[in-house]
C-alpha positions as CSV (number, residue, x, y, z in Angstrom):
1,M,-20.1,4.7,-52.0
2,T,-21.8,5.9,-48.6
3,R,-22.2,9.5,-48.5
4,S,-22.4,12.1,-45.7
5,H,-22.6,15.8,-45.4
6,G,-22.2,15.5,-49.3
7,V,-18.6,14.1,-49.0
8,P,-17.6,10.4,-50.4
9,G,-16.5,8.4,-47.6
10,Y,-16.7,11.1,-45.1
11,A,-18.6,8.3,-42.8
12,V,-15.6,5.8,-43.3
13,R,-13.1,8.2,-42.1
14,T,-15.4,9.1,-39.2
15,L,-15.5,5.3,-38.2
16,Y,-11.5,5.0,-38.9
17,A,-10.8,8.2,-36.6
18,A,-13.2,6.8,-34.0
19,S,-11.7,3.8,-34.1
20,A,-8.4,5.0,-33.7
21,C,-9.0,7.6,-30.9
22,A,-10.8,4.5,-28.8
23,V,-7.3,2.2,-29.7
24,A,-5.1,5.3,-28.1
25,L,-7.7,6.4,-25.0
26,S,-7.7,2.4,-23.9
27,L,-3.7,2.1,-23.7
28,G,-3.4,5.2,-22.4
29,A,-5.4,3.8,-20.0
30,C,-3.7,1.0,-19.7
31,H,-0.5,2.6,-19.1
32,A,-1.5,4.5,-16.4
33,R,-2.8,1.3,-14.4
34,A,0.6,-0.5,-15.3
35,G,2.7,2.2,-13.1
36,T,0.2,1.9,-10.2
37,S,1.1,-1.6,-9.3
38,A,-0.1,-2.8,-5.6
39,P,2.8,-1.9,-3.3
40,F,5.6,-4.6,-2.5
41,I,8.1,-4.9,0.1
42,V,11.3,-6.1,0.0
43,A,12.6,-5.6,3.8
44,V,11.2,-3.8,7.3
45,A,14.6,-2.7,9.3
46,P,15.1,-4.0,11.8
47,D,13.0,-7.1,11.6
48,S,13.6,-7.9,15.3
49,V,12.6,-5.5,17.8
50,N,12.3,-4.5,21.7
51,I,9.2,-3.5,22.8
52,G,10.0,-2.6,26.7
53,G,11.7,0.8,27.7
54,G,9.0,2.8,26.8
55,A,10.0,4.0,23.5
56,A,8.1,2.9,20.7
57,P,11.0,1.4,18.0
58,L,10.6,2.9,14.4
59,L,10.2,0.6,11.7
60,T,11.8,1.3,8.1
61,V,9.8,-0.2,5.2
62,R,11.6,-0.5,1.2
63,G,9.7,-1.7,-1.3
64,R,8.0,-0.2,-3.9
65,G,4.4,1.5,-4.7
66,F,3.6,3.3,-1.7
67,A,1.4,5.9,-1.7
68,A,1.6,9.7,-0.4
69,R,-0.9,7.8,2.9
70,N,-0.9,4.0,3.2
71,T,-2.1,2.0,6.1
72,V,-0.1,-0.7,7.5
73,H,-1.3,-3.5,9.1
74,F,0.6,-4.7,11.6
75,G,-0.4,-8.6,12.3
76,A,-4.3,-7.4,13.3
77,L,-3.5,-3.8,14.3
78,R,-4.3,-1.3,11.1
79,I,-2.7,1.5,11.8
80,P,-3.9,4.3,9.3
81,D,-2.7,7.3,7.3
82,V,1.2,6.2,7.2
83,P,2.9,8.5,4.5
84,R,6.0,7.4,2.7
85,T,9.6,8.9,2.6
86,S,9.6,8.1,-1.1
87,D,8.1,5.9,-3.8
88,S,10.4,3.4,-2.1
89,I,10.9,3.9,1.9
90,M,8.4,4.7,4.5
91,Q,8.6,4.7,8.5
92,F,6.0,4.4,11.4
93,A,6.6,3.1,14.9
94,V,5.8,0.4,16.3
95,P,2.2,0.3,18.2
96,T,2.9,-0.1,21.6
97,D,-0.8,-1.4,22.5
98,D,-4.0,-2.4,20.8
99,T,-5.4,1.0,20.3
100,F,-5.3,0.5,16.3
101,L,-7.1,-3.0,16.9
102,P,-10.1,-2.6,15.2
103,N,-13.5,-3.3,17.2
104,R,-12.1,-3.9,20.3
105,G,-14.3,-2.1,22.2
106,P,-14.4,-0.3,25.2
107,A,-11.8,-2.9,26.9
108,P,-8.4,-0.5,28.6
109,V,-5.7,-0.6,26.3
110,T,-3.4,-3.9,26.6
111,P,0.1,-4.0,25.2
112,L,1.2,-5.6,22.5
113,A,2.2,-9.7,23.0
114,A,6.0,-10.9,22.2
115,G,5.6,-12.9,19.0
116,K,5.8,-12.8,15.4
117,Y,3.6,-10.2,13.4
118,E,3.0,-9.6,9.5
119,V,3.2,-6.3,8.5
120,R,1.6,-5.3,4.8
121,V,1.4,-2.2,3.1
122,V,-2.2,-1.3,1.9
123,N,-3.4,1.8,-0.4
124,A,-5.4,2.4,-3.5
125,A,-3.6,0.3,-5.5
126,G,-3.9,-3.1,-4.0
127,T,-2.3,-4.3,-0.7
128,S,1.4,-5.9,-0.5
129,N,3.0,-8.8,0.1
130,A,3.7,-9.8,3.9
131,V,6.8,-9.8,5.8
132,V,7.3,-11.1,9.2
133,V,8.5,-8.9,12.4
134,T,9.3,-10.2,15.7
135,L,8.4,-8.6,18.6
136,R,10.6,-9.6,22.4
137,S,9.9,-8.4,25.7
138,A,12.0,-6.6,27.6
139,Q,13.5,-10.0,29.4
140,G,13.7,-11.6,26.4
141,A,16.1,-9.5,25.1
142,R,20.2,-9.8,25.5
């Protein structure tokens, strides 16, 4: 029979107590991670916008898992520090030029071309799925 501190079974009880604490802590950590899953985009509205006319169109992203601050990938552009309105809604203005293009160098800023762009949301929990938004030029808008 194992004795510790002069109390029979003390070592065994200590081992069980330590094991129970370890299990409880690991389960708590798993549940904490489960609540912070990667963002997911359900829809972006509108899904087609006119980029002519001066004002930057506002897009509303609906989904889940948005953090207080997110990075939006709009095609090759990265727009940092986009706040959420709620855990399921965030809004940002469509970039009207390549200001947010990483490593664009000293070249002059060029306007975005009409076309289809994938939108993704990235935060500490991960990267969302992609949703396509179409940009139309002023000439193509009717």
